[in-house]
OpenMM code with the backbone's topology and positions (N, CA, C; nanometers):
from openmm import Vec3, app, unit

residues = "MET ARG GLY LEU GLY ARG LEU VAL ARG VAL PHE PHE PRO PRO LEU PRO PRO PRO LEU GLY MET ALA LEU LEU PRO ALA ALA PRO ARG VAL VAL GLN LEU ASN ALA PRO GLU GLU LEU ALA ARG PHE VAL ASN GLU PRO PHE TYR ALA PRO LEU SER ALA ARG LEU ALA SER ARG GLU ALA GLY ALA GLN LEU ASP GLY GLU GLN GLU ARG ARG LEU GLU SER PHE ARG ALA ASN LYS THR ALA LEU GLN THR GLU LEU LYS ALA ARG LEU TYR".split()
positions = [
    Vec3(0.0848, -0.1164, 0.0000),
    Vec3(0.0000, 0.0000, 0.0000),
    Vec3(0.0897, 0.1231, 0.0000),
    Vec3(0.0557, 0.2237, -0.0779),
    Vec3(0.1337, 0.3475, -0.0806),
    Vec3(0.0642, 0.4522, 0.0052),
    Vec3(0.1435, 0.5180, 0.0873),
    Vec3(0.0908, 0.6243, 0.1707),
    Vec3(0.1804, 0.7456, 0.1591),
    Vec3(0.1330, 0.8493, 0.0956),
    Vec3(0.2081, 0.9730, 0.0807),
    Vec3(0.3450, 0.9502, 0.0183),
    Vec3(0.3509, 0.8719, -0.0877),
    Vec3(0.4743, 0.8525, -0.1618),
    Vec3(0.5685, 0.7491, -0.1057),
    Vec3(0.5285, 0.6763, -0.0033),
    Vec3(0.6155, 0.5720, 0.0496),
    Vec3(0.5348, 0.4434, 0.0697),
    Vec3(0.6040, 0.3339, 0.0677),
    Vec3(0.5366, 0.2058, 0.0886),
    Vec3(0.5074, 0.1862, 0.2364),
    Vec3(0.3885, 0.1331, 0.2652),
    Vec3(0.3480, 0.1054, 0.4020),
    Vec3(0.3091, -0.0415, 0.4091),
    Vec3(0.3640, -0.1127, 0.5060),
    Vec3(0.3269, -0.2532, 0.5239),
    Vec3(0.1918, -0.2618, 0.5927),
    Vec3(0.1090, -0.3528, 0.5442),
    Vec3(-0.0219, -0.3792, 0.6038),
    Vec3(-0.0255, -0.5266, 0.6380),
    Vec3(-0.0668, -0.5578, 0.7596),
    Vec3(-0.0772, -0.6965, 0.8047),
    Vec3(-0.2241, -0.7316, 0.8222),
    Vec3(-0.2560, -0.8578, 0.8003),
    Vec3(-0.3907, -0.9072, 0.8215),
    Vec3(-0.3835, -1.0170, 0.9261),
    Vec3(-0.4906, -1.0376, 1.0019),
    Vec3(-0.4862, -1.1417, 1.1049),
    Vec3(-0.4539, -1.2772, 1.0433),
    Vec3(-0.3770, -1.3580, 1.1142),
    Vec3(-0.3453, -1.4905, 1.0609),
    Vec3(-0.4689, -1.5796, 1.0600),
    Vec3(-0.4730, -1.6685, 0.9637),
    Vec3(-0.5824, -1.7654, 0.9592),
    Vec3(-0.5497, -1.8790, 1.0549),
    Vec3(-0.6423, -1.9158, 1.1395),
    Vec3(-0.6150, -2.0269, 1.2298),
    Vec3(-0.6130, -2.1578, 1.1514),
    Vec3(-0.5312, -2.2527, 1.1943),
    Vec3(-0.5302, -2.3817, 1.1248),
    Vec3(-0.6598, -2.4571, 1.1538),
    Vec3(-0.7004, -2.5451, 1.0642),
    Vec3(-0.8204, -2.6263, 1.0906),
    Vec3(-0.8023, -2.7062, 1.2200),
    Vec3(-0.9099, -2.7244, 1.2909),
    Vec3(-0.9069, -2.7954, 1.4178),
    Vec3(-0.8476, -2.9349, 1.4003),
    Vec3(-0.7484, -2.9668, 1.4794),
    Vec3(-0.6863, -3.0981, 1.4758),
    Vec3(-0.5704, -3.1116, 1.3786),
    Vec3(-0.5455, -3.0099, 1.2963),
    Vec3(-0.4352, -3.0162, 1.2013),
    Vec3(-0.3049, -2.9766, 1.2692),
    Vec3(-0.1975, -3.0435, 1.2320),
    Vec3(-0.0662, -3.0077, 1.2840),
    Vec3(-0.0173, -2.8811, 1.2150),
    Vec3(0.0558, -2.7988, 1.2889),
    Vec3(0.1123, -2.6776, 1.2306),
    Vec3(0.2350, -2.7150, 1.1487),
    Vec3(0.2386, -2.6680, 1.0257),
    Vec3(0.3519, -2.6957, 0.9388),
    Vec3(0.4540, -2.5841, 0.9523),
    Vec3(0.5826, -2.6176, 0.9523),
    Vec3(0.6831, -2.5108, 0.9584),
    Vec3(0.6821, -2.4303, 0.8288),
    Vec3(0.7216, -2.3042, 0.8401),
    Vec3(0.7257, -2.2168, 0.7226),
    Vec3(0.8350, -2.2637, 0.6278),
    Vec3(0.8106, -2.2437, 0.4992),
    Vec3(0.9124, -2.2786, 0.3995),
    Vec3(1.0375, -2.1948, 0.4260),
    Vec3(1.1563, -2.2531, 0.4140),
    Vec3(1.2780, -2.1809, 0.4508),
    Vec3(1.3077, -2.0591, 0.3640),
    Vec3(1.2578, -2.0538, 0.2409),
    Vec3(1.2894, -1.9414, 0.1530),
    Vec3(1.1847, -1.8305, 0.1574),
    Vec3(1.0814, -1.8503, 0.2341),
    Vec3(0.9750, -1.7506, 0.2428),
    Vec3(1.0155, -1.6439, 0.3444),
    Vec3(1.0113, -1.5200, 0.3012),
    Vec3(1.0412, -1.4101, 0.3919),
    Vec3(0.9150, -1.3787, 0.4709),
    Vec3(0.9266, -1.3832, 0.6018),
    Vec3(0.8117, -1.3531, 0.6848),
    Vec3(0.8366, -1.2231, 0.7586),
    Vec3(0.7477, -1.1301, 0.7411),
    Vec3(0.7519, -1.0067, 0.8174),
    Vec3(0.6542, -1.0221, 0.9327),
    Vec3(0.7014, -0.9963, 1.0502),
    Vec3(0.6149, -1.0097, 1.1662),
    Vec3(0.5421, -0.8791, 1.1936),
    Vec3(0.4160, -0.8926, 1.2254),
    Vec3(0.3355, -0.7759, 1.2608),
    Vec3(0.3859, -0.7197, 1.3934),
    Vec3(0.3667, -0.5904, 1.4164),
    Vec3(0.4049, -0.5321, 1.5451),
    Vec3(0.3361, -0.6052, 1.6603),
    Vec3(0.4069, -0.6232, 1.7708),
    Vec3(0.3541, -0.7004, 1.8838),
    Vec3(0.2265, -0.6409, 1.9426),
    Vec3(0.2112, -0.5097, 1.9361),
    Vec3(0.0923, -0.4451, 1.9925),
    Vec3(-0.0358, -0.4901, 1.9248),
    Vec3(-0.0250, -0.5438, 1.8045),
    Vec3(-0.1438, -0.5879, 1.7304),
    Vec3(-0.2064, -0.7138, 1.7877),
    Vec3(-0.1315, -0.7898, 1.8636),
    Vec3(-0.1832, -0.9151, 1.9176),
    Vec3(-0.3102, -0.8930, 1.9997),
    Vec3(-0.3208, -0.7794, 2.0660),
    Vec3(-0.4395, -0.7496, 2.1479),
    Vec3(-0.5632, -0.7250, 2.0636),
    Vec3(-0.5457, -0.6979, 1.9340),
    Vec3(-0.6579, -0.6606, 1.8481),
    Vec3(-0.6767, -0.7561, 1.7309),
    Vec3(-0.6313, -0.8800, 1.7436),
    Vec3(-0.6302, -0.9732, 1.6307),
    Vec3(-0.7691, -1.0034, 1.5749),
    Vec3(-0.8726, -0.9936, 1.6549),
    Vec3(-1.0076, -1.0251, 1.6056),
    Vec3(-1.0925, -0.9011, 1.5827),
    Vec3(-1.0294, -0.7861, 1.5728),
    Vec3(-1.1036, -0.6614, 1.5537),
    Vec3(-1.1061, -0.6206, 1.4059),
    Vec3(-1.2126, -0.5539, 1.3628),
    Vec3(-1.2221, -0.5155, 1.2212),
    Vec3(-1.1197, -0.4094, 1.1794),
    Vec3(-1.0604, -0.3398, 1.2746),
    Vec3(-0.9631, -0.2360, 1.2410),
    Vec3(-0.8190, -0.2862, 1.2472),
    Vec3(-0.8007, -0.4174, 1.2505),
    Vec3(-0.6660, -0.4761, 1.2605),
    Vec3(-0.5742, -0.4306, 1.1469),
    Vec3(-0.6187, -0.4414, 1.0226),
    Vec3(-0.5338, -0.4067, 0.9079),
    Vec3(-0.4970, -0.2578, 0.9055),
    Vec3(-0.5937, -0.1651, 0.9218),
    Vec3(-0.5529, -0.0242, 0.9230),
    Vec3(-0.4598, 0.0100, 1.0399),
    Vec3(-0.4862, -0.0497, 1.1555),
    Vec3(-0.3988, -0.0249, 1.2705),
    Vec3(-0.2597, -0.0814, 1.2453),
    Vec3(-0.2521, -0.1949, 1.1752),
    Vec3(-0.1210, -0.2537, 1.1451),
    Vec3(-0.0384, -0.1603, 1.0585),
    Vec3(-0.1032, -0.0957, 0.9616),
    Vec3(-0.0304, -0.0015, 0.8767),
    Vec3(0.0213, 0.1154, 0.9586),
    Vec3(-0.0603, 0.1639, 1.0507),
    Vec3(-0.0199, 0.2765, 1.1352),
    Vec3(0.0974, 0.2368, 1.2255),
    Vec3(0.0867, 0.1191, 1.2888),
    Vec3(0.1927, 0.0760, 1.3786),
    Vec3(0.3206, 0.0403, 1.3035),
    Vec3(0.3072, -0.0201, 1.1856),
    Vec3(0.4257, -0.0561, 1.1071),
    Vec3(0.4964, 0.0684, 1.0561),
    Vec3(0.4216, 0.1759, 1.0318),
    Vec3(0.4843, 0.2973, 0.9807),
    Vec3(0.5576, 0.3736, 1.0896),
    Vec3(0.5396, 0.3354, 1.2149),
    Vec3(0.6140, 0.4002, 1.3235),
    Vec3(0.7636, 0.3845, 1.3030),
    Vec3(0.8024, 0.2710, 1.2445),
    Vec3(0.9442, 0.2481, 1.2177),
    Vec3(0.9972, 0.3532, 1.1211),
    Vec3(0.9094, 0.4089, 1.0389),
    Vec3(0.9500, 0.5121, 0.9439),
    Vec3(0.9331, 0.6518, 1.0031),
    Vec3(0.9024, 0.6605, 1.1314),
    Vec3(0.8930, 0.7901, 1.1969),
    Vec3(0.7530, 0.8327, 1.2349),
    Vec3(0.6492, 0.7681, 1.1814),
    Vec3(0.5114, 0.8045, 1.2167),
    Vec3(0.4780, 0.7452, 1.3535),
    Vec3(0.3887, 0.8082, 1.4263),
    Vec3(0.3503, 0.7593, 1.5580),
    Vec3(0.2008, 0.7764, 1.5778),
    Vec3(0.1468, 0.6981, 1.6689),
    Vec3(0.0085, 0.7190, 1.7091),
    Vec3(0.0075, 0.8433, 1.7964),
    Vec3(-0.0907, 0.9290, 1.7749),
    Vec3(-0.0960, 1.0464, 1.8614),
    Vec3(-0.1662, 1.0095, 1.9921),
    Vec3(-0.1649, 1.1003, 2.0860),
    Vec3(-0.2229, 1.0740, 2.2175),
    Vec3(-0.3698, 1.0387, 2.2109),
    Vec3(-0.4430, 1.1041, 2.1207),
    Vec3(-0.5860, 1.0763, 2.1057),
    Vec3(-0.6085, 0.9334, 2.0568),
    Vec3(-0.5294, 0.8888, 1.9606),
    Vec3(-0.5441, 0.7520, 1.9097),
    Vec3(-0.5104, 0.6500, 2.0184),
    Vec3(-0.4037, 0.6749, 2.0931),
    Vec3(-0.3672, 0.5848, 2.2041),
    Vec3(-0.4802, 0.5794, 2.3066),
    Vec3(-0.5365, 0.6950, 2.3394),
    Vec3(-0.6449, 0.7012, 2.4372),
    Vec3(-0.7670, 0.6252, 2.3881),
    Vec3(-0.8005, 0.6405, 2.2595),
    Vec3(-0.9167, 0.5715, 2.2043),
    Vec3(-0.8975, 0.4201, 2.2035),
    Vec3(-0.7771, 0.3742, 2.1702),
    Vec3(-0.7506, 0.2301, 2.1711),
    Vec3(-0.7616, 0.1722, 2.3124),
    Vec3(-0.7048, 0.2425, 2.4094),
    Vec3(-0.7117, 0.1944, 2.5477),
    Vec3(-0.8553, 0.1991, 2.6004),
    Vec3(-0.9303, 0.3027, 2.5621),
    Vec3(-1.0700, 0.3124, 2.6020),
    Vec3(-1.1504, 0.1973, 2.5402),
    Vec3(-1.1237, 0.1673, 2.4139),
    Vec3(-1.1908, 0.0566, 2.3461),
    Vec3(-1.1640, -0.0743, 2.4196),
    Vec3(-1.0363, -0.0989, 2.4508),
    Vec3(-1.0004, -0.2231, 2.5213),
    Vec3(-1.0670, -0.2323, 2.6577),
    Vec3(-1.0672, -0.1215, 2.7327),
    Vec3(-1.1278, -0.1214, 2.8658),
    Vec3(-1.2781, -0.1469, 2.8572),
    Vec3(-1.3461, -0.0791, 2.7627),
    Vec3(-1.4907, -0.0996, 2.7456),
    Vec3(-1.5221, -0.2422, 2.7031),
    Vec3(-1.4440, -0.2955, 2.6113),
    Vec3(-1.4679, -0.4321, 2.5639),
    Vec3(-1.4488, -0.5316, 2.6782),
    Vec3(-1.3439, -0.5142, 2.7569),
    Vec3(-1.3188, -0.6042, 2.8697),
    Vec3(-1.4320, -0.5963, 2.9710),
    Vec3(-1.4799, -0.4748, 3.0011),
    Vec3(-1.5896, -0.4587, 3.0960),
    Vec3(-1.7171, -0.5258, 3.0447),
    Vec3(-1.7468, -0.5079, 2.9169),
    Vec3(-1.8664, -0.5699, 2.8591),
    Vec3(-1.8551, -0.7217, 2.8567),
    Vec3(-1.7376, -0.7746, 2.8272),
    Vec3(-1.7183, -0.9198, 2.8282),
    Vec3(-1.7339, -0.9756, 2.9696),
    Vec3(-1.6819, -0.9032, 3.0675),
    Vec3(-1.6940, -0.9466, 3.2073),
    Vec3(-1.8408, -0.9481, 3.2489),
    Vec3(-1.9149, -0.8443, 3.2102),
    Vec3(-2.0575, -0.8383, 3.2406),
    Vec3(-2.1337, -0.9517, 3.1740),
    Vec3(-2.1027, -0.9793, 3.0497),
    Vec3(-2.1686, -1.0879, 2.9760),
    Vec3(-2.1399, -1.2229, 3.0408),
    Vec3(-2.0152, -1.2460, 3.0790),
    Vec3(-1.9799, -1.3725, 3.1452),
    Vec3(-2.0542, -1.3878, 3.2771),
    Vec3(-2.0656, -1.2783, 3.3508),
    Vec3(-2.1384, -1.2836, 3.4797),
    Vec3(-2.2847, -1.3193, 3.4557),
    Vec3(-2.3453, -1.2619, 3.3540),
    Vec3(-2.4854, -1.2925, 3.3238),
    Vec3(-2.5030, -1.4376, 3.2793),
    Vec3(-2.4072, -1.4884, 3.2018),
    Vec3(-2.4167, -1.6253, 3.1547),
    Vec3(-2.4006, -1.7259, 3.2677),
    Vec3(-2.3168, -1.6934, 3.3628),
    Vec3(-2.2955, -1.7841, 3.4768),
    Vec3(-2.4085, -1.7701, 3.5762),
] * unit.nanometer
topology = app.Topology()
chain = topology.addChain("A")
for resn in residues:
    res = topology.addResidue(resn, chain)
    for name in ("N", "CA", "C"):
        topology.addAtom(name, app.Element.getBySymbol(name[0]), res)
């Protein structure tokens, strides 16, 4: 993906292997770029790919601003609270 005249890496969530299948090692000649570690918390979210581009571009000098960091943390806190409430209701 090109962003303002430079290439930006975009990552997509990995596909889980079929249930019961053994994990195969990666081919030795395949170059694997690892997604930024911060993305692991958002692997099942619809904004994973756009966030990956933003986080990967940090290496090129771009950063998340304070508002974006605050919104991500607020999202995580709200989601955790709602999941906790749902689990309590189910139990």
